[in-house]
Every structure is written in C-alpha cells, then in structure tokens.
C-alpha positions as protocol buffer text, in pm:
chain_id: "A"
residue {
  index: 1
  type: UNK
  ca { x: 2559 y: -796 z: -2337 }
}
residue {
  index: 2
  type: UNK
  ca { x: 2354 y: -1088 z: -2458 }
}
residue {
  index: 3
  type: UNK
  ca { x: 2188 y: -1378 z: -2283 }
}
residue {
  index: 4
  type: UNK
  ca { x: 2368 y: -1617 z: -2517 }
}
residue {
  index: 5
  type: UNK
  ca { x: 2702 y: -1504 z: -2377 }
}
residue {
  index: 6
  type: UNK
  ca { x: 2585 y: -1608 z: -2031 }
}
residue {
  index: 7
  type: UNK
  ca { x: 2448 y: -1939 z: -2155 }
}
residue {
  index: 8
  type: UNK
  ca { x: 2780 y: -2045 z: -2307 }
}
residue {
  index: 9
  type: UNK
  ca { x: 2916 y: -2105 z: -1955 }
}
residue {
  index: 10
  type: UNK
  ca { x: 2617 y: -2163 z: -1728 }
}
residue {
  index: 11
  type: UNK
  ca { x: 2648 y: -2145 z: -1352 }
}
residue {
  index: 12
  type: UNK
  ca { x: 2979 y: -1964 z: -1369 }
}
residue {
  index: 13
  type: UNK
  ca { x: 3014 y: -1633 z: -1192 }
}
residue {
  index: 14
  type: UNK
  ca { x: 3083 y: -1325 z: -1404 }
}
residue {
  index: 15
  type: UNK
  ca { x: 3195 y: -971 z: -1337 }
}
residue {
  index: 16
  type: UNK
  ca { x: 3054 y: -710 z: -1573 }
}
residue {
  index: 17
  type: UNK
  ca { x: 3267 y: -402 z: -1632 }
}
residue {
  index: 18
  type: UNK
  ca { x: 3059 y: -107 z: -1744 }
}
residue {
  index: 19
  type: UNK
  ca { x: 3181 y: 234 z: -1852 }
}
residue {
  index: 20
  type: UNK
  ca { x: 2997 y: 555 z: -1926 }
}
residue {
  index: 21
  type: UNK
  ca { x: 3110 y: 896 z: -2040 }
}
residue {
  index: 22
  type: UNK
  ca { x: 2948 y: 1225 z: -2133 }
}
residue {
  index: 23
  type: UNK
  ca { x: 3050 y: 1556 z: -2282 }
}
residue {
  index: 24
  type: UNK
  ca { x: 2838 y: 1868 z: -2308 }
}
residue {
  index: 25
  type: UNK
  ca { x: 2871 y: 2024 z: -2653 }
}
residue {
  index: 26
  type: UNK
  ca { x: 2617 y: 2304 z: -2640 }
}
residue {
  index: 27
  type: UNK
  ca { x: 2389 y: 2486 z: -2400 }
}
residue {
  index: 28
  type: UNK
  ca { x: 2052 y: 2655 z: -2461 }
}
residue {
  index: 29
  type: UNK
  ca { x: 2178 y: 2992 z: -2332 }
}
residue {
  index: 30
  type: UNK
  ca { x: 2267 y: 3303 z: -2530 }
}
residue {
  index: 31
  type: UNK
  ca { x: 2594 y: 3341 z: -2343 }
}
residue {
  index: 32
  type: UNK
  ca { x: 2776 y: 3008 z: -2359 }
}
residue {
  index: 33
  type: UNK
  ca { x: 2992 y: 2898 z: -2064 }
}
residue {
  index: 34
  type: UNK
  ca { x: 3369 y: 2909 z: -2099 }
}
residue {
  index: 35
  type: UNK
  ca { x: 3413 y: 2541 z: -2019 }
}
residue {
  index: 36
  type: UNK
  ca { x: 3172 y: 2264 z: -2107 }
}
residue {
  index: 37
  type: UNK
  ca { x: 3156 y: 1981 z: -1859 }
}
residue {
  index: 38
  type: UNK
  ca { x: 3226 y: 1618 z: -1926 }
}
residue {
  index: 39
  type: UNK
  ca { x: 3289 y: 1304 z: -1728 }
}
residue {
  index: 40
  type: UNK
  ca { x: 3376 y: 939 z: -1724 }
}
residue {
  index: 41
  type: UNK
  ca { x: 3297 y: 659 z: -1480 }
}
residue {
  index: 42
  type: UNK
  ca { x: 3336 y: 284 z: -1446 }
}
residue {
  index: 43
  type: UNK
  ca { x: 3150 y: 29 z: -1241 }
}
residue {
  index: 44
  type: UNK
  ca { x: 3162 y: -344 z: -1181 }
}
residue {
  index: 45
  type: UNK
  ca { x: 2863 y: -570 z: -1130 }
}
residue {
  index: 46
  type: UNK
  ca { x: 2895 y: -925 z: -1005 }
}
residue {
  index: 47
  type: UNK
  ca { x: 2664 y: -1179 z: -1169 }
}
residue {
  index: 48
  type: UNK
  ca { x: 2601 y: -1473 z: -939 }
}
residue {
  index: 49
  type: UNK
  ca { x: 2411 y: -1769 z: -1079 }
}
residue {
  index: 50
  type: UNK
  ca { x: 2144 y: -1935 z: -871 }
}
residue {
  index: 51
  type: UNK
  ca { x: 2012 y: -2278 z: -956 }
}
residue {
  index: 52
  type: UNK
  ca { x: 1635 y: -2308 z: -1001 }
}
residue {
  index: 53
  type: UNK
  ca { x: 1621 y: -2593 z: -753 }
}
residue {
  index: 54
  type: UNK
  ca { x: 1736 y: -2353 z: -482 }
}
residue {
  index: 55
  type: UNK
  ca { x: 1381 y: -2224 z: -440 }
}
residue {
  index: 56
  type: UNK
  ca { x: 1199 y: -2356 z: -137 }
}
residue {
  index: 57
  type: UNK
  ca { x: 833 y: -2371 z: -57 }
}
residue {
  index: 58
  type: UNK
  ca { x: 678 y: -2182 z: 230 }
}
residue {
  index: 59
  type: UNK
  ca { x: 597 y: -2428 z: 510 }
}
residue {
  index: 60
  type: UNK
  ca { x: 226 y: -2486 z: 563 }
}
residue {
  index: 61
  type: UNK
  ca { x: 249 y: -2414 z: 933 }
}
residue {
  index: 62
  type: UNK
  ca { x: 374 y: -2060 z: 853 }
}
residue {
  index: 63
  type: UNK
  ca { x: 61 y: -1998 z: 651 }
}
residue {
  index: 64
  type: UNK
  ca { x: -163 y: -2137 z: 926 }
}
residue {
  index: 65
  type: UNK
  ca { x: 8 y: -1927 z: 1195 }
}
residue {
  index: 66
  type: UNK
  ca { x: -17 y: -1616 z: 976 }
}
residue {
  index: 67
  type: UNK
  ca { x: -391 y: -1667 z: 917 }
}
residue {
  index: 68
  type: UNK
  ca { x: -458 y: -1725 z: 1288 }
}
residue {
  index: 69
  type: UNK
  ca { x: -249 y: -1421 z: 1385 }
}
residue {
  index: 70
  type: UNK
  ca { x: -439 y: -1208 z: 1132 }
}
residue {
  index: 71
  type: UNK
  ca { x: -775 y: -1321 z: 1268 }
}
residue {
  index: 72
  type: UNK
  ca { x: -666 y: -1253 z: 1626 }
}
residue {
  index: 73
  type: UNK
  ca { x: -546 y: -906 z: 1525 }
}
residue {
  index: 74
  type: UNK
  ca { x: -875 y: -836 z: 1348 }
}
residue {
  index: 75
  type: UNK
  ca { x: -1073 y: -951 z: 1654 }
}
residue {
  index: 76
  type: UNK
  ca { x: -858 y: -734 z: 1881 }
}
residue {
  index: 77
  type: UNK
  ca { x: -912 y: -427 z: 1663 }
}
residue {
  index: 78
  type: UNK
  ca { x: -1288 y: -491 z: 1654 }
}
residue {
  index: 79
  type: UNK
  ca { x: -1295 y: -529 z: 2033 }
}
residue {
  index: 80
  type: UNK
  ca { x: -1104 y: -204 z: 2084 }
}
residue {
  index: 81
  type: UNK
  ca { x: -1334 y: -18 z: 1844 }
}
residue {
  index: 82
  type: UNK
  ca { x: -1639 y: -160 z: 2023 }
}
residue {
  index: 83
  type: UNK
  ca { x: -1503 y: -60 z: 2364 }
}
residue {
  index: 84
  type: UNK
  ca { x: -1440 y: 301 z: 2261 }
}
residue {
  index: 85
  type: UNK
  ca { x: -1789 y: 324 z: 2112 }
}
residue {
  index: 86
  type: UNK
  ca { x: -1701 y: 335 z: 1746 }
}
residue {
  index: 87
  type: UNK
  ca { x: -1993 y: 112 z: 1646 }
}
residue {
  index: 88
  type: UNK
  ca { x: -2260 y: 304 z: 1840 }
}
residue {
  index: 89
  type: UNK
  ca { x: -2463 y: 477 z: 1581 }
}
residue {
  index: 90
  type: UNK
  ca { x: -2657 y: 791 z: 1634 }
}
residue {
  index: 91
  type: UNK
  ca { x: -3013 y: 704 z: 1553 }
}
residue {
  index: 92
  type: UNK
  ca { x: -3236 y: 954 z: 1379 }
}
residue {
  index: 93
  type: UNK
  ca { x: -3522 y: 1090 z: 1592 }
}
residue {
  index: 94
  type: UNK
  ca { x: -3822 y: 862 z: 1594 }
}
residue {
  index: 95
  type: UNK
  ca { x: -4151 y: 973 z: 1447 }
}
residue {
  index: 96
  type: UNK
  ca { x: -4389 y: 1089 z: 1716 }
}
residue {
  index: 97
  type: UNK
  ca { x: -4669 y: 883 z: 1563 }
}
residue {
  index: 98
  type: UNK
  ca { x: -4492 y: 563 z: 1650 }
}
residue {
  index: 99
  type: UNK
  ca { x: -4521 y: 604 z: 2027 }
}
residue {
  index: 100
  type: UNK
  ca { x: -4874 y: 747 z: 2025 }
}
residue {
  index: 101
  type: UNK
  ca { x: -4791 y: 1079 z: 2192 }
}
residue {
  index: 102
  type: UNK
  ca { x: -4896 y: 1282 z: 1889 }
}
residue {
  index: 103
  type: UNK
  ca { x: -5247 y: 1142 z: 1894 }
}
residue {
  index: 104
  type: UNK
  ca { x: -5272 y: 1218 z: 2264 }
}
residue {
  index: 105
  type: UNK
  ca { x: -5144 y: 1573 z: 2210 }
}
residue {
  index: 106
  type: UNK
  ca { x: -5387 y: 1629 z: 1921 }
}
residue {
  index: 107
  type: UNK
  ca { x: -5675 y: 1495 z: 2132 }
}
residue {
  index: 108
  type: UNK
  ca { x: -5579 y: 1724 z: 2420 }
}
residue {
  index: 109
  type: UNK
  ca { x: -5565 y: 2023 z: 2183 }
}
residue {
  index: 110
  type: UNK
  ca { x: -5906 y: 1937 z: 2041 }
}
residue {
  index: 111
  type: UNK
  ca { x: -6050 y: 1909 z: 2393 }
}
residue {
  index: 112
  type: UNK
  ca { x: -5903 y: 2247 z: 2487 }
}
residue {
  index: 113
  type: UNK
  ca { x: -6037 y: 2409 z: 2170 }
}
residue {
  index: 114
  type: UNK
  ca { x: -6385 y: 2266 z: 2234 }
}
residue {
  index: 115
  type: UNK
  ca { x: -6400 y: 2420 z: 2580 }
}
C-alpha cells in the first residue's frame, strides 16, 4: 500500500482488503502439543477522502463564551472554598514579646523575688 496508489485517483473512495494468517511451528516446552494452532482472517477498511477545504474555523463567539464560562466556574470554586474555610490559615503562635506580656511577667517575678 503506497501513497502514490491513492494519488493516481484522488478523491475517489477505496476499500482496502487486508488478510492475515499465522501458524505456530514450535513451542518452548519440552513436551510439544499434538496440534499446533494456526489461523486466517480478512478485514475491509473503507478509505473516504475529505477535501482540505472542508475544515472550518471555530467561531469567535464560542471562544469568548468558553473563556467567560471558565472564569465563572473558577470564581464559583473559589467562593465555595472560601465559604467552607479552605483559605483560613492556622497562624503560628505569636511571640510573647510582641504584646508586652513577657516584660510584665518578668517584672512581676523580679518584684516577687525582691520581697
């Protein structure tokens, strides 16, 4: 089967007839089987030509609608994740020195030790 055989008569439908056969001649066993298998089959494939000018462009409005639908879906998923608390992060504990309680505790301990 060659491309040149198709190009001799372009845009004409073809039917390919294919055949295949097999026969087992030996086996990798010490005790060979009594009968070796074999088979034969045929198939047909229809070749339908399509002209290159049959391709059509995707309309621009399809692309615009797809982009808008994707953005709406993304916004909806973000909203759902926000509502169920997915974006709430667990903050690490703050240093005690930032709020001034450590200095007060240290001062109170020093006062108690001095007494």
